[in-house]
N, C-alpha and C positions, 0 to 999 in steps of 0.2 A: 313205694312212696315214702319219702322221708319228711319228717316234721322239721320245721325251722325254729331255731332259737329266737324268741321274740324279745326277751329282756334278761337281765342278770340281777338276781337278788343277792343280798349279803347275809351270810350266816355268821353270827358271833358265837364261837364255841365256848360253852360253859367250862370252867375249870373242872378237872377230874378230881374225884374223891368226895368223901362225906365227913361231916363233923361227928361228934360223939352221939348226937341224937338222930343221925341218919339223914340229915339234910345236906344238899350239895354245898360245897365250899364256894361261897360267893363273896370273897373278901374284897374284890375289886369291882368297880362299876362295870356293867356289861359293855360299855363303850370302849373299855380297855382290854377286852378279851381278844383272843386270836380270831382273825376273820378269814372267811373262805368265800370266794365268789361262787355263786350258784346259778348257772345258766338254766333257764326254764323255757318250756314251750308256751304255757298259758298261765295267766293269773285271772281268776274270775270270782265274782261274789258267791258266797255259799249261803243258801237260803234255808230257813227253818220255819215251820208253822207253829205258832203258839196260840193257845186258846185264851181269849179275853172275854170279859163280860160283853154280851151283845153280839157275839160272833167270833169268827176266826180272822186273824190278821197275819200276813206273811212278813217276817222280819229278817233282814240281812244279819247274819251272825258271824261272818268272818270271810276268809278267802279259801279258794280251792286252787292248788298249784299242781300242774302237770309238768313233769320233767323227765329227762333221759335217765334210764336205769343205771348207766355207768358213771353218772356224775355224783357230786357230793349229796349227802342226805342230812337234814337237820335231825339232831337227837332231842329227846324230850325236854332237857333243860336249856337247850340253845335258844338264842334270840334271833329273829329274822327281821331284816329291814327291807321294805318294798319301795323301789323308786317311785316318787310321786305321792307317796302316802306317809312320808316321814313325820308330818306334823301331828298325826294321831298317836305317835309312839310306836314301839316295836311290837312284833307279833311273836307268838310261841306256837309250838306244835300242839294240835288238839287231836288226841287219839293216836292210832297207829299209822305208820307210813305204809300205804297200800302199794303192793308191787304187782304189775301184770307183765308176765313173760311167756304165757301160754294162752293161745286162743283156742277155745274148745270147738269152734265152728270151722276152722281151717287147719289143714295139715301143716302149713308153714305160717309161723307168726311173723308178721311184717313189722310190727312196732312193739317195742318193749319199753316200759317206763314205770314211773312211780306217781302216785297221787298223794299229796300232803295237804291236810286241812290245817289252816292257821286261824288263831283268834288273837285279839289284842292282849298283850301282856300286861300284868299289873305291877311289873317291876318298877 
């Protein structure tokens, strides 16, 4: 069984290197960074429960992206744009890129891929 590419996101690659204080070199606006097309399988909301006075409320906190393992991967300082969601601004990687390439329940792994959590960028 093969998964089908459903959309293509755009990764804006952050310039390499750091300044004297250890921060990434961001001398140009992110819209002028090198771009890489990122074909993905799924884009879905990511949910998180937060405790509020008077009970619990579920809050959408970002996006969960599933993509092929052999495609491009966003790095921590990169910016990602999602088609149809441009008006809210860019996204950035939240946490580690998760890789699955071994299935513990089957002798043969049929699908290999990555899962990336994104949240809105403050850039």
